[in-house]
PQR file of N, CA, C, O and H, with PARSE charges and radii, in Angstrom:
ATOM      1  N   UNK A   1       0.845  -1.188   0.000 -0.4000 1.5000
ATOM      2  CA  UNK A   1       0.000   0.000   0.000 -0.0000 2.0000
ATOM      3  C   UNK A   1       0.883   1.241   0.000  0.5500 1.7000
ATOM      4  O   UNK A   1       1.889   1.301   0.707 -0.5500 1.4000
ATOM      5  N   UNK A   2       0.502   2.212  -0.786 -0.4000 1.5000
ATOM      6  CA  UNK A   2       1.279   3.436  -0.905 -0.0000 2.0000
ATOM      7  C   UNK A   2       1.096   4.302   0.336  0.5500 1.7000
ATOM      8  O   UNK A   2      -0.024   4.505   0.806 -0.5500 1.4000
ATOM      9  H   UNK A   2      -0.315   2.163  -1.360  0.4000 1.0000
ATOM     10  N   UNK A   3       2.209   4.807   0.858 -0.4000 1.5000
ATOM     11  CA  UNK A   3       2.159   5.663   2.038 -0.0000 2.0000
ATOM     12  C   UNK A   3       1.753   7.076   1.636  0.5500 1.7000
ATOM     13  O   UNK A   3       2.203   7.571   0.603 -0.5500 1.4000
ATOM     14  H   UNK A   3       3.118   4.642   0.475  0.4000 1.0000
ATOM     15  N   UNK A   4       0.904   7.741   2.436 -0.4000 1.5000
ATOM     16  CA  UNK A   4       0.528   9.114   2.107 -0.0000 2.0000
ATOM     17  C   UNK A   4       1.731  10.045   2.242  0.5500 1.7000
ATOM     18  O   UNK A   4       2.596   9.837   3.093 -0.5500 1.4000
ATOM     19  H   UNK A   4       0.538   7.339   3.275  0.4000 1.0000
ATOM     20  N   UNK A   5       1.777  11.060   1.405 -0.4000 1.5000
ATOM     21  CA  UNK A   5       2.864  12.028   1.457 -0.0000 2.0000
ATOM     22  C   UNK A   5       2.414  13.244   2.252  0.5500 1.7000
ATOM     23  O   UNK A   5       1.222  13.532   2.358 -0.5500 1.4000
ATOM     24  H   UNK A   5       1.075  11.229   0.714  0.4000 1.0000
ATOM     25  N   UNK A   6       3.393  13.950   2.809 -0.4000 1.5000
ATOM     26  CA  UNK A   6       3.079  15.163   3.556 -0.0000 2.0000
ATOM     27  C   UNK A   6       2.769  16.271   2.560  0.5500 1.7000
ATOM     28  O   UNK A   6       3.565  16.546   1.662 -0.5500 1.4000
ATOM     29  H   UNK A   6       4.362  13.716   2.722  0.4000 1.0000
ATOM     30  N   UNK A   7       1.623  16.901   2.718 -0.4000 1.5000
ATOM     31  CA  UNK A   7       1.219  17.969   1.813 -0.0000 2.0000
ATOM     32  C   UNK A   7       1.850  19.286   2.241  0.5500 1.7000
ATOM     33  O   UNK A   7       2.096  19.514   3.426 -0.5500 1.4000
ATOM     34  H   UNK A   7       0.977  16.678   3.448  0.4000 1.0000
ATOM     35  N   UNK A   8       2.103  20.134   1.282 -0.4000 1.5000
ATOM     36  CA  UNK A   8       2.653  21.465   1.522 -0.0000 2.0000
ATOM     37  C   UNK A   8       1.506  22.477   1.526  0.5500 1.7000
ATOM     38  O   UNK A   8       0.421  22.170   1.031 -0.5500 1.4000
ATOM     39  H   UNK A   8       1.903  19.949   0.319  0.4000 1.0000
ATOM     40  N   UNK A   9       1.724  23.681   2.076 -0.4000 1.5000
ATOM     41  CA  UNK A   9       0.659  24.692   2.106 -0.0000 2.0000
ATOM     42  C   UNK A   9       0.065  24.940   0.720  0.5500 1.7000
ATOM     43  O   UNK A   9       0.793  25.130  -0.254 -0.5500 1.4000
ATOM     44  H   UNK A   9       2.605  23.930   2.477  0.4000 1.0000
ATOM     45  N   UNK A  10      -1.264  24.936   0.647 -0.4000 1.5000
ATOM     46  CA  UNK A  10      -1.965  25.175  -0.602 -0.0000 2.0000
ATOM     47  C   UNK A  10      -2.164  23.944  -1.465  0.5500 1.7000
ATOM     48  O   UNK A  10      -2.819  24.031  -2.503 -0.5500 1.4000
ATOM     49  H   UNK A  10      -1.855  24.782   1.439  0.4000 1.0000
ATOM     50  N   UNK A  11      -1.623  22.804  -1.072 -0.4000 1.5000
ATOM     51  CA  UNK A  11      -1.752  21.584  -1.869 -0.0000 2.0000
ATOM     52  C   UNK A  11      -3.048  20.845  -1.557  0.5500 1.7000
ATOM     53  O   UNK A  11      -3.512  20.828  -0.417 -0.5500 1.4000
ATOM     54  H   UNK A  11      -1.091  22.734  -0.229  0.4000 1.0000
ATOM     55  N   UNK A  12      -3.616  20.239  -2.583 -0.4000 1.5000
ATOM     56  CA  UNK A  12      -4.789  19.381  -2.455 -0.0000 2.0000
ATOM     57  C   UNK A  12      -4.478  18.118  -3.238  0.5500 1.7000
ATOM     58  O   UNK A  12      -3.990  18.188  -4.366 -0.5500 1.4000
ATOM     59  H   UNK A  12      -3.238  20.253  -3.509  0.4000 1.0000
ATOM     60  N   UNK A  13      -4.756  16.967  -2.648 -0.4000 1.5000
ATOM     61  CA  UNK A  13      -4.485  15.695  -3.309 -0.0000 2.0000
ATOM     62  C   UNK A  13      -5.789  14.914  -3.422  0.5500 1.7000
ATOM     63  O   UNK A  13      -6.520  14.786  -2.440 -0.5500 1.4000
ATOM     64  H   UNK A  13      -5.152  16.910  -1.731  0.4000 1.0000
ATOM     65  N   UNK A  14      -6.087  14.392  -4.610 -0.4000 1.5000
ATOM     66  CA  UNK A  14      -7.258  13.550  -4.813 -0.0000 2.0000
ATOM     67  C   UNK A  14      -6.817  12.103  -4.674  0.5500 1.7000
ATOM     68  O   UNK A  14      -5.892  11.659  -5.355 -0.5500 1.4000
ATOM     69  H   UNK A  14      -5.493  14.497  -5.408  0.4000 1.0000
ATOM     70  N   UNK A  15      -7.483  11.372  -3.791 -0.4000 1.5000
ATOM     71  CA  UNK A  15      -7.126   9.987  -3.504 -0.0000 2.0000
ATOM     72  C   UNK A  15      -8.292   9.095  -3.894  0.5500 1.7000
ATOM     73  O   UNK A  15      -9.439   9.377  -3.547 -0.5500 1.4000
ATOM     74  H   UNK A  15      -8.234  11.733  -3.238  0.4000 1.0000
ATOM     75  N   UNK A  16      -8.000   8.017  -4.616 -0.4000 1.5000
ATOM     76  CA  UNK A  16      -9.026   7.035  -4.979 -0.0000 2.0000
ATOM     77  C   UNK A  16      -8.882   5.836  -4.059  0.5500 1.7000
ATOM     78  O   UNK A  16      -7.796   5.273  -3.926 -0.5500 1.4000
ATOM     79  H   UNK A  16      -7.068   7.789  -4.897  0.4000 1.0000
ATOM     80  N   UNK A  17      -9.978   5.447  -3.427 -0.4000 1.5000
ATOM     81  CA  UNK A  17      -9.985   4.295  -2.550 -0.0000 2.0000
ATOM     82  C   UNK A  17     -11.111   3.365  -2.929  0.5500 1.7000
ATOM     83  O   UNK A  17     -11.831   3.610  -3.897 -0.5500 1.4000
ATOM     84  H   UNK A  17     -10.860   5.905  -3.536  0.4000 1.0000
ATOM     85  N   UNK A  18     -11.265   2.294  -2.165 -0.4000 1.5000
ATOM     86  CA  UNK A  18     -12.301   1.322  -2.493 -0.0000 2.0000
ATOM     87  C   UNK A  18     -13.705   1.880  -2.285  0.5500 1.7000
ATOM     88  O   UNK A  18     -14.665   1.333  -2.828 -0.5500 1.4000
ATOM     89  H   UNK A  18     -10.680   2.095  -1.379  0.4000 1.0000
ATOM     90  N   UNK A  19     -13.847   2.957  -1.511 -0.4000 1.5000
ATOM     91  CA  UNK A  19     -15.165   3.540  -1.257 -0.0000 2.0000
ATOM     92  C   UNK A  19     -15.403   4.812  -2.065  0.5500 1.7000
ATOM     93  O   UNK A  19     -16.377   5.525  -1.820 -0.5500 1.4000
ATOM     94  H   UNK A  19     -13.067   3.401  -1.070  0.4000 1.0000
ATOM     95  N   UNK A  20     -14.526   5.104  -3.023 -0.4000 1.5000
ATOM     96  CA  UNK A  20     -14.704   6.279  -3.864 -0.0000 2.0000
ATOM     97  C   UNK A  20     -13.500   7.197  -3.802  0.5500 1.7000
ATOM     98  O   UNK A  20     -12.418   6.794  -3.375 -0.5500 1.4000
ATOM     99  H   UNK A  20     -13.736   4.525  -3.221  0.4000 1.0000
ATOM    100  N   UNK A  21     -13.696   8.428  -4.228 -0.4000 1.5000
ATOM    101  CA  UNK A  21     -12.620   9.415  -4.255 -0.0000 2.0000
ATOM    102  C   UNK A  21     -12.836  10.435  -3.149  0.5500 1.7000
ATOM    103  O   UNK A  21     -13.969  10.788  -2.822 -0.5500 1.4000
ATOM    104  H   UNK A  21     -14.576   8.755  -4.575  0.4000 1.0000
ATOM    105  N   UNK A  22     -11.739  10.900  -2.584 -0.4000 1.5000
ATOM    106  CA  UNK A  22     -11.823  11.980  -1.611 -0.0000 2.0000
ATOM    107  C   UNK A  22     -10.600  12.865  -1.777  0.5500 1.7000
ATOM    108  O   UNK A  22      -9.629  12.472  -2.423 -0.5500 1.4000
ATOM    109  H   UNK A  22     -10.819  10.614  -2.850  0.4000 1.0000
ATOM    110  N   UNK A  23     -10.643  14.050  -1.199 -0.4000 1.5000
ATOM    111  CA  UNK A  23      -9.548  14.993  -1.319 -0.0000 2.0000
ATOM    112  C   UNK A  23      -8.893  15.205   0.031  0.5500 1.7000
ATOM    113  O   UNK A  23      -9.565  15.353   1.051 -0.5500 1.4000
ATOM    114  H   UNK A  23     -11.432  14.369  -0.674  0.4000 1.0000
ATOM    115  N   UNK A  24      -7.555  15.219   0.019 -0.4000 1.5000
ATOM    116  CA  UNK A  24      -6.768  15.549   1.203 -0.0000 2.0000
ATOM    117  C   UNK A  24      -6.322  16.995   1.065  0.5500 1.7000
ATOM    118  O   UNK A  24      -5.896  17.416  -0.011 -0.5500 1.4000
ATOM    119  H   UNK A  24      -7.009  15.099  -0.810  0.4000 1.0000
ATOM    120  N   UNK A  25      -6.418  17.757   2.151 -0.4000 1.5000
ATOM    121  CA  UNK A  25      -6.034  19.161   2.149 -0.0000 2.0000
ATOM    122  C   UNK A  25      -4.925  19.385   3.160  0.5500 1.7000
ATOM    123  O   UNK A  25      -4.842  18.691   4.173 -0.5500 1.4000
ATOM    124  H   UNK A  25      -6.764  17.415   3.024  0.4000 1.0000
ATOM    125  N   UNK A  26      -4.080  20.353   2.879 -0.4000 1.5000
ATOM    126  CA  UNK A  26      -3.099  20.803   3.855 -0.0000 2.0000
ATOM    127  C   UNK A  26      -3.812  21.725   4.831  0.5500 1.7000
ATOM    128  O   UNK A  26      -4.519  22.640   4.409 -0.5500 1.4000
ATOM    129  H   UNK A  26      -4.148  20.918   2.056  0.4000 1.0000
ATOM    130  N   UNK A  27      -3.640  21.502   6.120 -0.4000 1.5000
ATOM    131  CA  UNK A  27      -4.184  22.394   7.143 -0.0000 2.0000
ATOM    132  C   UNK A  27      -3.038  22.863   8.028  0.5500 1.7000
ATOM    133  O   UNK A  27      -2.228  22.054   8.483 -0.5500 1.4000
ATOM    134  H   UNK A  27      -3.066  20.758   6.463  0.4000 1.0000
ATOM    135  N   UNK A  28      -2.970  24.157   8.272 -0.4000 1.5000
ATOM    136  CA  UNK A  28      -1.939  24.701   9.149 -0.0000 2.0000
ATOM    137  C   UNK A  28      -2.252  24.314  10.595  0.5500 1.7000
ATOM    138  O   UNK A  28      -3.337  23.817  10.898 -0.5500 1.4000
ATOM    139  H   UNK A  28      -3.628  24.814   7.903  0.4000 1.0000
ATOM    140  N   UNK A  29      -1.284  24.550  11.477 -0.4000 1.5000
ATOM    141  CA  UNK A  29      -1.497  24.236  12.895 -0.0000 2.0000
ATOM    142  C   UNK A  29      -2.669  25.029  13.467  0.5500 1.7000
ATOM    143  O   UNK A  29      -3.409  24.520  14.309 -0.5500 1.4000
ATOM    144  H   UNK A  29      -0.403  24.953  11.230  0.4000 1.0000
ATOM    145  N   UNK A  30      -2.844  26.276  13.015 -0.4000 1.5000
ATOM    146  CA  UNK A  30      -3.951  27.100  13.507 -0.0000 2.0000
ATOM    147  C   UNK A  30      -5.300  26.527  13.059  0.5500 1.7000
ATOM    148  O   UNK A  30      -6.257  26.491  13.832 -0.5500 1.4000
ATOM    149  H   UNK A  30      -2.244  26.689  12.331  0.4000 1.0000
ATOM    150  N   UNK A  31      -5.361  26.078  11.796 -0.4000 1.5000
ATOM    151  CA  UNK A  31      -6.604  25.487  11.287 -0.0000 2.0000
ATOM    152  C   UNK A  31      -6.921  24.177  12.001  0.5500 1.7000
ATOM    153  O   UNK A  31      -8.078  23.907  12.324 -0.5500 1.4000
ATOM    154  H   UNK A  31      -4.583  26.107  11.168  0.4000 1.0000
ATOM    155  N   UNK A  32      -5.898  23.364  12.248 -0.4000 1.5000
ATOM    156  CA  UNK A  32      -6.113  22.110  12.971 -0.0000 2.0000
ATOM    157  C   UNK A  32      -6.608  22.376  14.386  0.5500 1.7000
ATOM    158  O   UNK A  32      -7.497  21.680  14.877 -0.5500 1.4000
ATOM    159  H   UNK A  32      -4.958  23.583  11.986  0.4000 1.0000
ATOM    160  N   UNK A  33      -6.033  23.386  15.044 -0.4000 1.5000
ATOM    161  CA  UNK A  33      -6.423  23.690  16.418 -0.0000 2.0000
ATOM    162  C   UNK A  33      -7.882  24.113  16.487  0.5500 1.7000
ATOM    163  O   UNK A  33      -8.562  23.823  17.471 -0.5500 1.4000
ATOM    164  H   UNK A  33      -5.311  23.951  14.645  0.4000 1.0000
ATOM    165  N   UNK A  34      -8.375  24.800  15.451 -0.4000 1.5000
ATOM    166  CA  UNK A  34      -9.782  25.211  15.408 -0.0000 2.0000
ATOM    167  C   UNK A  34     -10.686  23.983  15.494  0.5500 1.7000
ATOM    168  O   UNK A  34     -11.683  23.996  16.216 -0.5500 1.4000
ATOM    169  H   UNK A  34      -7.822  25.036  14.652  0.4000 1.0000
ATOM    170  N   UNK A  35     -10.342  22.918  14.757 -0.4000 1.5000
ATOM    171  CA  UNK A  35     -11.149  21.700  14.783 -0.0000 2.0000
ATOM    172  C   UNK A  35     -10.968  20.926  16.086  0.5500 1.7000
ATOM    173  O   UNK A  35     -11.907  20.293  16.569 -0.5500 1.4000
ATOM    174  H   UNK A  35      -9.532  22.908  14.170  0.4000 1.0000
ATOM    175  N   UNK A  36      -9.775  20.973  16.650 -0.4000 1.5000
ATOM    176  CA  UNK A  36      -9.534  20.286  17.929 -0.0000 2.0000
ATOM    177  C   UNK A  36     -10.304  20.945  19.069  0.5500 1.7000
ATOM    178  O   UNK A  36     -10.705  20.279  20.023 -0.5500 1.4000
ATOM    179  H   UNK A  36      -9.011  21.486  16.258  0.4000 1.0000
ATOM    180  N   UNK A  37     -10.508  22.257  18.964 -0.4000 1.5000
ATOM    181  CA  UNK A  37     -11.202  23.003  20.020 -0.0000 2.0000
ATOM    182  C   UNK A  37     -12.717  22.904  19.931  0.5500 1.7000
ATOM    183  O   UNK A  37     -13.413  23.337  20.849 -0.5500 1.4000
ATOM    184  H   UNK A  37     -10.182  22.798  18.188  0.4000 1.0000
ATOM    185  N   UNK A  38     -13.241  22.346  18.852 -0.4000 1.5000
ATOM    186  CA  UNK A  38     -14.696  22.229  18.699 -0.0000 2.0000
ATOM    187  C   UNK A  38     -15.247  21.234  19.721  0.5500 1.7000
ATOM    188  O   UNK A  38     -14.569  20.267  20.068 -0.5500 1.4000
ATOM    189  H   UNK A  38     -12.675  21.994  18.106  0.4000 1.0000
ATOM    190  N   UNK A  39     -16.475  21.461  20.206 -0.4000 1.5000
ATOM    191  CA  UNK A  39     -17.064  20.503  21.151 -0.0000 2.0000
ATOM    192  C   UNK A  39     -17.337  19.166  20.466  0.5500 1.7000
ATOM    193  O   UNK A  39     -17.530  19.100  19.252 -0.5500 1.4000
ATOM    194  H   UNK A  39     -17.026  22.246  19.923  0.4000 1.0000
ATOM    195  N   UNK A  40     -17.348  18.115  21.261 -0.4000 1.5000
ATOM    196  CA  UNK A  40     -17.636  16.784  20.729 -0.0000 2.0000
ATOM    197  C   UNK A  40     -19.051  16.723  20.180  0.5500 1.7000
ATOM    198  O   UNK A  40     -19.967  17.338  20.728 -0.5500 1.4000
ATOM    199  H   UNK A  40     -17.191  18.168  22.247  0.4000 1.0000
ATOM    200  N   UNK A  41     -19.224  15.983  19.103 -0.4000 1.5000
ATOM    201  CA  UNK A  41     -20.542  15.797  18.499 -0.0000 2.0000
ATOM    202  C   UNK A  41     -21.255  14.690  19.267  0.5500 1.7000
ATOM    203  O   UNK A  41     -20.828  13.535  19.235 -0.5500 1.4000
ATOM    204  H   UNK A  41     -18.481  15.484  18.658  0.4000 1.0000
ATOM    205  N   UNK A  42     -22.333  15.037  19.954 -0.4000 1.5000
ATOM    206  CA  UNK A  42     -23.050  14.050  20.770 -0.0000 2.0000
ATOM    207  C   UNK A  42     -24.346  13.604  20.112  0.5500 1.7000
ATOM    208  O   UNK A  42     -25.186  12.996  20.775 -0.5500 1.4000
ATOM    209  H   UNK A  42     -22.679  15.975  19.979  0.4000 1.0000
ATOM    210  N   UNK A  43     -24.535  13.890  18.819 -0.4000 1.5000
ATOM    211  CA  UNK A  43     -25.773  13.542  18.131 -0.0000 2.0000
ATOM    212  C   UNK A  43     -26.091  12.065  18.290  0.5500 1.7000
ATOM    213  O   UNK A  43     -27.215  11.709  18.643 -0.5500 1.4000
ATOM    214  H   UNK A  43     -23.852  14.384  18.280  0.4000 1.0000
ATOM    215  N   UNK A  44     -25.114  11.198  18.032 -0.4000 1.5000
ATOM    216  CA  UNK A  44     -25.378   9.756  18.055 -0.0000 2.0000
ATOM    217  C   UNK A  44     -25.551   9.219  19.472  0.5500 1.7000
ATOM    218  O   UNK A  44     -26.093   8.129  19.653 -0.5500 1.4000
ATOM    219  H   UNK A  44     -24.200  11.487  17.745  0.4000 1.0000
ATOM    220  N   UNK A  45     -25.103   9.962  20.474 -0.4000 1.5000
ATOM    221  CA  UNK A  45     -25.348   9.543  21.856 -0.0000 2.0000
ATOM    222  C   UNK A  45     -26.845   9.545  22.156  0.5500 1.7000
ATOM    223  O   UNK A  45     -27.307   8.762  22.986 -0.5500 1.4000
ATOM    224  H   UNK A  45     -24.662  10.848  20.327  0.4000 1.0000
ATOM    225  N   UNK A  46     -27.605  10.409  21.496 -0.4000 1.5000
ATOM    226  CA  UNK A  46     -29.038  10.547  21.756 -0.0000 2.0000
ATOM    227  C   UNK A  46     -29.918   9.956  20.666  0.5500 1.7000
ATOM    228  O   UNK A  46     -31.113   9.758  20.886 -0.5500 1.4000
ATOM    229  H   UNK A  46     -27.230  11.045  20.821  0.4000 1.0000
ATOM    230  N   UNK A  47     -29.359   9.670  19.499 -0.4000 1.5000
ATOM    231  CA  UNK A  47     -30.163   9.233  18.369 -0.0000 2.0000
ATOM    232  C   UNK A  47     -29.805   7.842  17.853  0.5500 1.7000
ATOM    233  O   UNK A  47     -30.198   7.477  16.745 -0.5500 1.4000
ATOM    234  H   UNK A  47     -28.388   9.831  19.320  0.4000 1.0000
ATOM    235  N   UNK A  48     -29.085   7.082  18.618 -0.4000 1.5000
ATOM    236  CA  UNK A  48     -28.732   5.743  18.153 -0.0000 2.0000
ATOM    237  C   UNK A  48     -29.599   4.703  18.857  0.5500 1.7000
ATOM    238  O   UNK A  48     -30.121   4.935  19.947 -0.5500 1.4000
ATOM    239  H   UNK A  48     -28.765   7.379  19.518  0.4000 1.0000
ATOM    240  N   UNK A  49     -29.732   3.579  18.218 -0.4000 1.5000
ATOM    241  CA  UNK A  49     -30.498   2.479  18.802 -0.0000 2.0000
ATOM    242  C   UNK A  49     -29.517   1.408  19.256  0.5500 1.7000
ATOM    243  O   UNK A  49     -28.491   1.199  18.609 -0.5500 1.4000
ATOM    244  H   UNK A  49     -29.308   3.391  17.333  0.4000 1.0000
ATOM    245  N   UNK A  50     -29.811   0.735  20.345 -0.4000 1.5000
ATOM    246  CA  UNK A  50     -28.890  -0.307  20.803 -0.0000 2.0000
ATOM    247  C   UNK A  50     -28.821  -1.450  19.795  0.5500 1.7000
ATOM    248  O   UNK A  50     -29.808  -1.781  19.138 -0.5500 1.4000
ATOM    249  H   UNK A  50     -30.644   0.904  20.871  0.4000 1.0000
ATOM    250  N   UNK A  51     -27.652  -2.037  19.688 -0.4000 1.5000
ATOM    251  CA  UNK A  51     -27.460  -3.161  18.768 -0.0000 2.0000
ATOM    252  C   UNK A  51     -27.882  -4.437  19.483  0.5500 1.7000
ATOM    253  O   UNK A  51     -27.078  -5.078  20.161 -0.5500 1.4000
ATOM    254  H   UNK A  51     -26.850  -1.768  20.221  0.4000 1.0000
ATOM    255  N   UNK A  52     -29.137  -4.793  19.325 -0.4000 1.5000
ATOM    256  CA  UNK A  52     -29.642  -6.010  19.958 -0.0000 2.0000
ATOM    257  C   UNK A  52     -30.129  -6.966  18.881  0.5500 1.7000
ATOM    258  O   UNK A  52     -30.616  -6.551  17.829 -0.5500 1.4000
ATOM    259  H   UNK A  52     -29.790  -4.272  18.775  0.4000 1.0000
ATOM    260  N   UNK A  53     -29.990  -8.224  19.161 -0.4000 1.5000
ATOM    261  CA  UNK A  53     -30.442  -9.240  18.212 -0.0000 2.0000
ATOM    262  C   UNK A  53     -31.964  -9.269  18.182  0.5500 1.7000
ATOM    263  O   UNK A  53     -32.605  -8.962  19.187 -0.5500 1.4000
ATOM    264  H   UNK A  53     -29.595  -8.561  20.015  0.4000 1.0000
ATOM    265  N   UNK A  54     -32.556  -9.635  17.043 -0.4000 1.5000
ATOM    266  CA  UNK A  54     -34.015  -9.738  16.995 -0.0000 2.0000
ATOM    267  C   UNK A  54     -34.513 -10.852  17.913  0.5500 1.7000
ATOM    268  O   UNK A  54     -33.809 -11.831  18.161 -0.5500 1.4000
ATOM    269  H   UNK A  54     -32.036  -9.885  16.226  0.4000 1.0000
ATOM    270  N   UNK A  55     -35.723 -10.689  18.406 -0.4000 1.5000
ATOM    271  CA  UNK A  55     -36.314 -11.698  19.288 -0.0000 2.0000
ATOM    272  C   UNK A  55     -36.796 -12.861  18.437  0.5500 1.7000
ATOM    273  O   UNK A  55     -37.533 -12.674  17.469 -0.5500 1.4000
ATOM    274  H   UNK A  55     -36.295  -9.894  18.204  0.4000 1.0000
ATOM    275  N   UNK A  56     -36.377 -14.049  18.804 -0.4000 1.5000
ATOM    276  CA  UNK A  56     -36.768 -15.239  18.054 -0.0000 2.0000
ATOM    277  C   UNK A  56     -38.035 -15.818  18.671  0.5500 1.7000
ATOM    278  O   UNK A  56     -38.094 -16.077  19.873 -0.5500 1.4000
ATOM    279  H   UNK A  56     -35.779 -14.201  19.590  0.4000 1.0000
ATOM    280  N   UNK A  57     -39.036 -16.015  17.839 -0.4000 1.5000
ATOM    281  CA  UNK A  57     -40.286 -16.614  18.293 -0.0000 2.0000
ATOM    282  C   UNK A  57     -40.417 -17.974  17.638  0.5500 1.7000
ATOM    283  O   UNK A  57     -40.222 -18.113  16.430 -0.5500 1.4000
ATOM    284  H   UNK A  57     -38.987 -15.805  16.863  0.4000 1.0000
ATOM    285  N   UNK A  58     -40.746 -18.973  18.435 -0.4000 1.5000
ATOM    286  CA  UNK A  58     -40.909 -20.326  17.906 -0.0000 2.0000
ATOM    287  C   UNK A  58     -42.362 -20.747  18.034  0.5500 1.7000
ATOM    288  O   UNK A  58     -43.010 -20.492  19.049 -0.5500 1.4000
ATOM    289  H   UNK A  58     -40.904 -18.860  19.416  0.4000 1.0000
ATOM    290  N   UNK A  59     -42.860 -21.391  17.000 -0.4000 1.5000
ATOM    291  CA  UNK A  59     -44.232 -21.884  17.031 -0.0000 2.0000
ATOM    292  C   UNK A  59     -44.217 -23.351  17.406  0.5500 1.7000
ATOM    293  O   UNK A  59     -43.354 -24.119  16.981 -0.5500 1.4000
ATOM    294  H   UNK A  59     -42.333 -21.598  16.175  0.4000 1.0000
ATOM    295  N   UNK A  60     -45.178 -23.709  18.197 -0.4000 1.5000
ATOM    296  CA  UNK A  60     -45.324 -25.109  18.587 -0.0000 2.0000
ATOM    297  C   UNK A  60     -46.329 -25.769  17.648  0.5500 1.7000
ATOM    298  O   UNK A  60     -47.379 -25.192  17.363 -0.5500 1.4000
ATOM    299  H   UNK A  60     -45.879 -23.085  18.542  0.4000 1.0000
ATOM    300  N   UNK A  61     -46.023 -26.962  17.167 -0.4000 1.5000
ATOM    301  CA  UNK A  61     -46.917 -27.678  16.258 -0.0000 2.0000
ATOM    302  C   UNK A  61     -47.824 -28.654  16.999  0.5500 1.7000
ATOM    303  O   UNK A  61     -48.479 -29.476  16.359 -0.5500 1.4000
ATOM    304  H   UNK A  61     -45.171 -27.431  17.398  0.4000 1.0000
ATOM    305  N   UNK A  62     -47.880 -28.592  18.303 -0.4000 1.5000
ATOM    306  CA  UNK A  62     -48.725 -29.510  19.087 -0.0000 2.0000
ATOM    307  C   UNK A  62     -50.159 -29.099  19.076  0.5500 1.7000
ATOM    308  O   UNK A  62     -50.997 -29.764  19.686 -0.5500 1.4000
ATOM    309  H   UNK A  62     -47.348 -27.925  18.823  0.4000 1.0000
TER
END
């Protein structure tokens, strides 16, 4: 597998993967810190359903 290269300021790289194409961007330390300082996204803490197996019902032929 090819190792990602370090991008320089202003560079954008288009990467093709098994799930499609995406773009990698160079972000300065200040831009990265802005995202690190953002509050955690708690949407899925309140909107997810527990992963439980379906209830199996058996019929009796008696």
